C-alpha positions as CSV (number, residue, x, y, z in Angstrom):
1,M,0.0,0.0,0.0
2,S,1.2,3.4,-0.8
3,K,2.5,5.8,1.8
4,F,1.3,9.1,-0.2
5,A,-1.5,10.0,-2.7
6,H,-1.1,13.3,-4.7
7,L,-4.6,15.4,-4.2
8,H,-3.3,18.6,-6.0
9,V,-2.6,18.0,-9.5
10,H,-3.3,20.1,-12.6
11,T,-3.6,18.3,-16.0
12,E,-3.5,19.9,-19.5
13,Y,-7.3,20.7,-18.9
14,S,-6.0,23.6,-16.6
15,L,-5.6,25.4,-19.7
16,L,-2.3,27.2,-20.6
17,D,-1.1,26.4,-16.8
18,G,-1.2,22.5,-16.8
19,L,0.9,20.4,-18.8
20,S,0.4,16.7,-17.8
21,K,-1.6,14.6,-20.2
22,I,-3.7,12.4,-18.4
23,P,-2.5,8.9,-19.8
24,K,1.1,9.9,-19.0
25,L,0.1,11.3,-15.4
26,I,-1.7,7.9,-14.6
27,T,1.3,6.0,-15.8
28,H,3.6,8.0,-13.8
29,I,1.5,7.6,-10.8
30,K,1.5,3.7,-11.3
31,D,5.4,3.7,-12.0
32,N,5.9,5.2,-8.4
33,S,3.9,2.7,-6.6
34,M,0.9,5.2,-5.8
35,D,-2.2,3.5,-5.5
36,A,-4.4,6.8,-6.1
37,V,-4.3,10.4,-7.7
38,A,-6.7,13.3,-7.6
39,I,-7.5,15.6,-10.6
40,T,-8.0,18.9,-9.7
41,D,-7.9,21.5,-12.6
42,H,-8.4,25.1,-12.3
43,G,-12.4,25.9,-11.9
44,V,-13.3,23.0,-14.6
45,M,-14.0,19.5,-14.7
46,Y,-13.5,18.9,-18.4
47,G,-11.0,16.1,-17.8
48,S,-13.1,14.2,-15.3
49,V,-14.4,11.5,-17.4
50,E,-11.2,10.8,-19.4
51,F,-9.1,11.0,-16.1
52,Y,-11.7,8.3,-14.4
53,K,-11.7,5.9,-17.4
54,E,-7.9,6.1,-17.8
55,A,-7.3,5.7,-14.1
56,L,-9.5,2.3,-14.1
57,K,-7.8,1.2,-17.1
58,Q,-4.5,1.4,-15.3
59,G,-5.3,0.1,-12.0
60,V,-5.3,3.5,-10.3
61,K,-7.9,4.8,-8.1
62,P,-9.3,8.1,-9.5
63,I,-10.0,11.1,-7.2
64,I,-12.1,13.6,-9.1
65,G,-11.9,17.1,-7.8
66,M,-11.3,20.7,-8.9
67,E,-9.3,23.7,-7.7
68,G,-12.2,26.2,-7.7
69,Y,-12.2,30.0,-7.0
70,I,-14.2,31.4,-4.1
71,T,-14.8,35.1,-3.7
72,P,-15.2,36.7,-0.2
73,G,-18.1,38.4,-1.5
74,K,-21.3,37.3,-3.5
75,L,-20.7,35.5,-6.8
76,T,-22.9,37.9,-8.6
77,D,-20.8,40.7,-7.3
78,R,-19.0,42.4,-10.1
79,P,-15.9,44.6,-8.4
80,A,-14.0,47.0,-10.2
81,R,-10.9,45.8,-12.2
82,G,-8.0,45.6,-9.8
83,Q,-10.3,44.8,-6.8
84,V,-11.2,41.4,-7.8
85,K,-10.1,39.0,-5.2
86,N,-10.6,35.3,-5.8
87,H,-9.1,32.7,-3.4
88,H,-8.3,29.1,-4.4
89,I,-9.9,26.0,-2.7
90,I,-9.5,22.3,-3.4
91,L,-12.7,20.2,-3.5
92,L,-12.7,16.3,-3.8
93,A,-15.7,14.2,-4.5
94,K,-16.0,11.5,-2.0
95,N,-18.9,9.7,-3.6
96,L,-21.7,10.1,-6.3
97,E,-23.5,12.7,-4.3
98,G,-20.2,14.9,-4.0
99,Y,-19.5,14.5,-7.6
100,Q,-22.8,15.9,-8.6
101,N,-22.6,18.5,-6.0
102,L,-19.2,19.2,-7.6
103,M,-20.6,19.5,-10.9
104,K,-23.4,22.0,-9.7
105,I,-20.9,24.1,-8.1
106,S,-18.8,24.1,-11.3
107,S,-21.6,24.7,-13.3
108,I,-23.3,27.8,-11.2
109,A,-19.6,29.3,-10.9
110,H,-19.6,29.4,-14.7
111,L,-23.3,30.6,-15.3
112,D,-23.8,33.0,-12.4
113,G,-20.4,33.5,-10.9
114,Y,-18.1,34.1,-13.9
115,Y,-16.2,37.1,-13.9
116,Y,-12.7,36.7,-14.8
117,R,-12.9,33.3,-13.4
118,P,-15.8,30.8,-12.6
119,R,-16.4,32.0,-8.8
120,M,-18.2,30.4,-6.2
121,D,-19.1,31.9,-2.7
122,R,-19.6,30.7,0.7
123,E,-23.5,30.2,0.4
124,L,-23.1,28.2,-2.8
125,L,-20.3,26.0,-1.3
126,A,-22.2,25.5,2.0
127,K,-25.2,24.5,-0.1
128,Y,-23.5,21.9,-1.9
129,S,-21.0,20.5,0.4
130,K,-22.4,17.1,1.0
131,G,-20.0,14.4,-0.2
132,I,-17.2,16.7,-0.9
133,I,-14.0,17.0,0.9
134,C,-12.3,20.4,1.1
135,T,-8.8,21.7,1.6
136,S,-7.2,25.0,2.0
137,A,-5.2,24.8,-1.1
138,C,-2.0,26.8,-1.8
139,P,-0.7,30.0,-0.2
140,M,-3.7,31.5,-2.9
141,G,-6.3,29.9,-0.7
142,E,-8.3,31.9,1.7
143,V,-6.5,30.7,4.8
144,G,-3.3,31.3,3.1
145,Q,-3.7,34.7,1.9
146,T,-5.0,35.7,5.4
147,L,-2.2,34.5,7.1
148,L,0.1,36.1,4.6
149,G,-1.9,39.2,5.2
150,G,-0.5,39.0,8.8
151,S,-3.6,38.3,10.7
152,Y,-3.3,34.8,12.4
153,G,-6.8,35.7,14.4
154,D,-8.7,36.3,11.2
155,A,-7.2,33.1,9.4
156,K,-8.6,31.0,12.6
157,K,-12.0,32.4,11.7
158,V,-11.7,31.3,8.3
159,A,-10.2,27.9,8.9
160,S,-13.2,27.5,11.5
161,W,-15.9,28.5,9.1
162,Y,-14.6,25.6,6.7
163,M,-14.5,23.3,9.6
164,D,-17.9,23.9,10.8
165,T,-19.1,23.6,7.1
166,F,-17.2,20.4,6.1
167,K,-16.7,18.8,9.6
168,D,-14.4,15.9,9.4
169,D,-13.8,16.4,5.6
170,Y,-11.9,19.7,6.0
171,Y,-8.2,19.7,5.6
172,L,-5.4,22.2,5.9
173,E,-2.8,22.0,3.2
174,I,0.9,22.6,3.4
175,Q,3.6,22.7,0.3
176,R,7.4,22.7,0.2
177,H,8.9,23.8,-3.2
178,E,12.7,24.2,-2.0
179,F,12.7,27.8,-3.4
180,E,15.9,28.5,-1.3
181,K,17.8,25.8,-3.4
182,W,17.4,27.7,-6.2
183,I,18.3,31.2,-5.3
184,D,21.9,31.0,-5.6
185,K,21.6,29.4,-8.9
186,A,19.6,32.4,-10.4
187,T,22.0,34.6,-12.3
188,N,19.6,37.5,-12.3
189,Q,18.9,39.8,-9.2
190,E,15.3,40.3,-9.8
191,I,14.8,36.3,-10.1
192,K,16.6,36.1,-6.9
193,T,14.5,38.4,-5.1
194,H,11.3,36.9,-6.4
195,L,12.6,33.4,-5.3
196,T,13.4,34.7,-1.9
197,E,9.8,36.4,-1.7
198,M,8.6,32.9,-2.7
199,K,10.4,31.1,-0.1
200,N,9.6,33.7,2.6
201,D,5.7,33.5,2.0
202,E,5.8,29.9,1.6
203,S,7.7,29.3,4.9
204,K,5.3,32.0,6.7
205,W,2.2,30.3,5.2
206,N,3.5,26.7,6.6
207,E,4.1,27.9,9.7
208,G,0.7,29.4,10.3
209,V,-1.1,26.6,8.7
210,I,0.9,24.0,11.2
211,K,0.0,26.3,14.0
212,L,-4.0,26.3,13.1
213,S,-3.7,22.6,12.5
214,R,-2.7,22.3,16.3
215,D,-4.9,25.0,17.6
216,L,-8.0,24.0,16.1
217,G,-7.4,20.2,15.5
218,I,-7.8,20.2,11.8
219,P,-5.7,17.6,9.9
220,L,-2.9,18.4,7.8
221,I,-2.2,17.2,4.2
222,A,0.9,17.5,2.3
223,T,0.7,18.3,-1.5
224,N,3.1,19.7,-4.3
225,D,0.6,21.5,-6.6
226,A,1.8,19.6,-9.4
227,H,1.4,21.4,-12.8
228,Y,3.6,18.8,-15.1
229,I,4.9,15.2,-14.5
230,K,8.7,15.5,-14.4
231,P,11.3,18.3,-13.4
232,E,12.2,18.4,-17.1
233,D,8.8,19.4,-18.2
234,A,8.9,22.8,-16.5
235,I,10.5,24.6,-19.5
236,A,7.4,23.4,-21.5
237,Q,5.0,24.3,-19.0
238,D,6.6,27.6,-18.6
239,A,5.9,28.4,-22.2
240,L,2.1,27.8,-21.8
241,V,2.3,30.3,-18.7
242,C,4.1,33.0,-21.1
243,I,1.1,32.3,-23.8
244,S,-1.5,32.8,-21.1
245,T,-0.1,36.0,-19.7
246,G,1.2,37.6,-23.2
247,K,5.0,37.6,-21.9
248,T,8.1,36.3,-23.4
249,M,10.1,33.6,-21.7
250,G,13.1,35.9,-21.0
251,D,10.9,38.5,-19.1
252,T,12.4,38.5,-15.5
253,K,9.6,40.7,-14.2
254,R,6.6,38.2,-15.3
255,M,4.8,35.5,-13.3
256,R,7.7,32.8,-13.1
257,Y,7.9,29.4,-11.6
258,I,10.4,28.0,-14.0
259,D,13.3,29.4,-11.7
260,A,12.2,26.7,-9.3
261,P,11.1,23.6,-11.5
262,T,9.6,21.8,-8.5
263,F,5.9,21.9,-9.2
264,Y,6.0,18.3,-10.5
265,V,4.6,14.9,-9.7
266,R,7.0,13.8,-6.8
267,S,7.3,10.1,-5.7
268,P,6.5,9.0,-2.2
269,E,9.9,8.9,-1.3
270,E,10.5,12.7,-2.3
271,M,7.5,13.6,-0.4
272,E,8.8,11.8,2.9
273,K,11.9,13.7,2.6
274,L,10.1,16.9,2.4
275,F,8.0,16.5,5.3
276,P,10.0,14.4,7.8
277,D,8.8,16.6,10.8
278,V,4.8,16.2,9.9
279,P,4.4,12.6,8.7
280,D,0.8,12.6,9.7
281,A,0.5,15.1,6.6
282,L,1.4,12.3,4.2
283,E,-0.6,9.7,5.9
284,N,-3.7,11.7,5.8
285,T,-3.4,12.0,2.1
286,V,-4.0,8.2,2.0
287,K,-6.7,8.5,4.4
288,I,-8.5,10.9,2.1
289,A,-7.9,8.5,-1.0
290,D,-9.6,5.6,1.3
291,K,-12.6,7.8,1.9
292,C,-12.9,8.8,-1.9
293,N,-15.0,5.9,-3.5
294,L,-16.7,7.4,-6.4
295,E,-18.4,5.2,-9.0
296,I,-19.8,6.6,-12.3
297,T,-22.1,4.9,-14.8
298,L,-20.8,5.8,-18.1
299,G,-22.3,5.0,-21.4
300,K,-26.0,5.7,-20.1
301,W,-28.4,8.4,-21.3
302,Y,-29.7,10.5,-18.7
303,F,-32.9,12.4,-19.6
304,P,-34.9,15.0,-17.7
305,K,-37.9,13.6,-15.9
306,F,-41.2,13.8,-17.8
307,S,-44.2,14.5,-15.3
308,L,-46.5,11.5,-15.7
309,P,-49.6,10.0,-13.6
310,E,-48.7,7.8,-10.8
311,G,-48.0,4.3,-11.9
312,V,-47.6,5.4,-15.5
313,T,-44.0,4.9,-17.2
314,A,-42.8,6.7,-20.0
315,D,-42.8,3.8,-22.1
316,D,-46.5,3.5,-21.3
317,E,-47.3,6.9,-22.0
318,L,-45.3,7.1,-25.5
319,M,-47.0,3.8,-26.6
320,R,-50.3,5.3,-25.5
321,Q,-50.0,8.6,-27.4
322,S,-48.4,7.0,-30.5
323,R,-51.5,4.7,-30.8
324,E,-54.1,7.0,-30.3
325,L,-52.4,9.6,-32.7
326,L,-51.9,6.7,-35.4
327,T,-55.8,6.1,-35.3
328,E,-56.2,9.7,-35.4
329,K,-54.0,10.6,-38.2
330,V,-54.5,7.4,-40.1
331,P,-58.1,5.8,-39.3
332,D,-58.0,3.1,-41.9
333,Y,-54.2,2.0,-41.2
334,G,-53.5,-1.4,-42.3
335,K,-51.6,-4.3,-40.7
336,E,-48.4,-3.2,-42.2
337,T,-48.6,0.4,-40.6
338,K,-49.5,-1.3,-37.3
339,E,-46.4,-3.7,-37.3
340,R,-44.1,-0.7,-38.2
341,L,-45.5,1.3,-35.1
342,E,-44.9,-1.5,-32.9
343,Y,-41.5,-2.2,-34.1
344,E,-40.4,1.4,-33.7
345,L,-41.8,1.7,-30.3
346,D,-40.2,-1.3,-29.2
347,I,-36.8,-0.1,-30.3
348,I,-37.2,3.3,-28.8
349,C,-38.3,1.9,-25.5
350,K,-35.6,-0.9,-25.4
351,K,-32.8,2.0,-25.8
352,G,-34.4,4.1,-23.1
353,Y,-35.5,6.9,-25.4
354,A,-39.1,7.2,-24.6
355,P,-38.7,10.2,-22.0
356,Y,-36.6,12.2,-24.9
357,F,-39.6,11.5,-27.5
358,L,-42.2,12.6,-24.9
359,I,-40.2,15.8,-24.2
360,V,-39.6,16.7,-27.6
361,K,-43.2,16.3,-28.4
362,D,-44.2,18.5,-25.4
363,M,-41.8,21.4,-26.9
364,V,-43.1,21.1,-30.3
365,K,-46.6,21.2,-28.9
366,W,-45.7,24.5,-27.0
367,A,-43.9,26.0,-29.8
368,N,-47.1,25.5,-32.2
369,E,-49.1,27.1,-29.6
370,E,-47.1,29.8,-29.3
371,G,-47.0,30.5,-32.9
372,I,-43.2,29.4,-33.4
373,I,-42.6,27.6,-36.5
374,T,-41.1,24.1,-35.9
């Protein structure tokens, strides 16, 4: 059994940010003797089905999730440019209910909350929290930003709200990207300064998160915010970032992670070396993986429910209406016509399409009544 599971992973579906292709990601997980892995793309769930199928195919447990954006205000708020504040948040589906709630959150964030990013708010998150595991995410999370802002007391209030909402399914996340190893290797002073700031911020964040864990009794998890599979992939991922931000790779003032190419899918052994003082943060990733047991039925149609009298099925109603309309439209129909109708109905009902036909018929009827040409 693996001692660690990656629960903060971006794939190519984190557009112009994540590099990892799903088949190669799953193969890498398996090659490094890990039993499970999560997908947590930025604000979207586009890759969920491909990820789910590929993981099962290779014998790895799939954990479907998302790194969403939560706004401190209402998701319908539209603050002035430059005043937009979105925090990162990791959400993982424990089961089918959690997966369905995750899809609802993602859909509403896009349809009602989209403003530069697909955003949720606390009200939406609390409404659809069942079946979901939540983590505080990276330094860009609400807990992280509050800690970096210098207010431990406010960070404590933030973490307490999430703990009250998710109960035993809320975890505090820590990361260690070894920025200090790359400072001396930097040849440019601006890059040195940037790496030093990142190192200091990460250290301050980690210290605050560990203190919160002890004070509030919220378990820790260790992650690596993986955006590519191997260290040598960092250059290609950096090119994506440049395309996304409209900058050149030689620009030393832009958003840069290439200067510390550590945002990859580390092995369990590497993670153990990074977190020797908090072994429970590694163990808890496996506990979360054990909690997540999602089974998705694929290859089946799911139609909206058509309102029917009690005890009447969609098949019954389609057959009744079809036979009545045949008599009405073709009063003197023959045996061949009758057999053809029954043959068509048999195929439609066997395929489970009866609700679809009833819904389309109802839509066409309404359109005709409203004078809309169909």
